[in-house]
C-alpha positions, -999 to 999 in steps of 0.1 A, spaced: -72 431 -252 -85 452 -280 -122 457 -286 -142 474 -313 -177 483 -322 -193 503 -350 -196 541 -349 -220 554 -323 -227 518 -312 -223 500 -279 -227 464 -268 -237 476 -233 -275 473 -238 -300 448 -226 -313 420 -249 -347 419 -267 -351 381 -268 -381 370 -246 -367 334 -246 -401 321 -256 -418 316 -289 -449 337 -298 -441 365 -273 -435 402 -280 -399 412 -281 -385 431 -252 -374 467 -255 -337 472 -254 -324 495 -226 -290 512 -223 -270 498 -194 -249 529 -190 -253 566 -196 -231 569 -227 -246 584 -259 -235 552 -277 -255 529 -255 -286 552 -257 -283 555 -295 -279 517 -299 -309 510 -277 -331 536 -293 -364 521 -306 -365 516 -344 -393 509 -368 -410 476 -360 -397 459 -391 -362 472 -386 -351 451 -357 -325 425 -347 -332 399 -320 -306 406 -293 -294 382 -267 -262 386 -247 -252 418 -265 -215 426 -267 -187 438 -289 -161 421 -310 -128 415 -292 -94 404 -305 -79 375 -288 -48 354 -296 -54 323 -317 -62 291 -298 -31 273 -311 -8 302 -300 -24 303 -266 -25 266 -258 -2 249 -283 -29 226 -296 -45 225 -331 -83 228 -325 -114 220 -344 -150 227 -334 -185 215 -342 -212 238 -328 -248 246 -339 -249 281 -323 -231 311 -337 -224 325 -303 -203 294 -297 -189 288 -331 -181 324 -338 -185 344 -370 -153 335 -389 -155 319 -423 -157 281 -425 -125 265 -436 -118 229 -448 -103 205 -423 -66 196 -422 -55 162 -436 -32 154 -407 -58 158 -379 -62 178 -348 -49 179 -312 -81 192 -296 -118 189 -306 -147 208 -292 -183 195 -296 -212 216 -285 -246 199 -281 -275 224 -278 -306 202 -274 -305 199 -236 -301 236 -231 -331 243 -254 -353 218 -235 -344 233 -202 -352 269 -213 -386 256 -223 -389 236 -190 -396 205 -211 -386 178 -186 -393 149 -209 -372 163 -237 -344 170 -213 -343 134 -202 -344 122 -238 -317 146 -247 -294 134 -219 -300 98 -229 -291 107 -265 -259 125 -254 -250 95 -232 -253 72 -262 -234 96 -284 -205 98 -259 -204 60 -258 -202 58 -296 -175 85 -297 -154 66 -271 -157 34 -291 -146 51 -324 -117 67 -306 -107 34 -291 -108 17 -325 -87 46 -340 -60 41 -314 -54 6 -326 -42 20 -360 -24 51 -350 -1 60 -321 -12 80 -291 -43 80 -270 -76 100 -268 -91 117 -238 -128 127 -236 -138 154 -212 -175 162 -206 -185 196 -193 -218 214 -188 -230 250 -193 -259 259 -171 -276 246 -139 -311 233 -148 -322 210 -120 -353 188 -122 -379 192 -110 -379 229 -120 -364 249 -92 -373 286 -87 -349 312 -74 -348 312 -36 -362 276 -32 -349 255 -4 -327 228 -19 -317 211 14 -339 181 7 -323 175 -27 -288 179 -13 -295 155 15 -309 129 -9 -279 133 -32 -255 128 -3 -273 96 7 -270 82 -29 -234 93 -32 -225 71 -2 -238 39 -19 -214 40 -49 -177 36 -55 -155 59 -77 -132 43 -102 -101 62 -92 -90 96 -80 -116 111 -56 -150 99 -43 -171 112 -73 -188 85 -92 -218 103 -106 -220 134 -127 -241 162 -113 -233 196 -97 -237 186 -61 -212 157 -61 -189 172 -87 -184 202 -64 -168 178 -39 -144 164 -64 -106 169 -62 -108 198 -87 -131 219 -65 -145 251 -79 -127 271 -104 -134 298 -130 -138 289 -167 -106 308 -175 -87 280 -158 -103 251 -177 -78 248 -205 -49 248 -180 -65 219 -161 -72 200 -194 -36 204 -205 -22 192 -172 -46 162 -173 -34 154 -209 2 153 -196 -5 128 -168 8 93 -170 -25 74 -164 
């Protein structure tokens, strides 16, 4: 995998984003002893600054279609997800794979805004229902079927849990609830949260295996 960065620059520095509004920016620090990292992190004039979060370098990776054999499209509000490539018009004959990134819940969690997180989850739940209905209606006019997969990014339990907190009470309560329901098919998972999902038939796996699992699921005769 080829990577690149500008002259005397390095992505191996800490971020400057305080993750809260109306706070002073953090000071970037080099994360190694190279001259490039030290030069990149060197303090500049106060007006000459870029808000840094998750610093890195540009890498060259194979096209999604070449890697997975699927024609993709994406809707994402965040550049770190959508990428920096130019926007291109959609294709008239459709796509094989669509990725929709919803940011609102992540924003609410970073701000520890419990009420907004719940409202965001309710809105996403409604949106997925609308999407499923539209896809079902489309299947009546075209051949083939649609599969919706829901994934999550971070762990943001409610109430707010601090690092090192004892979660045994939450786990025990979740286990008790899990025994009262019935899964539709497959394994015993009938609710979506991290505790019960970890007991599902897929187990735990790195993100690099996600597309392989998705493609195998698409090929199943359900």
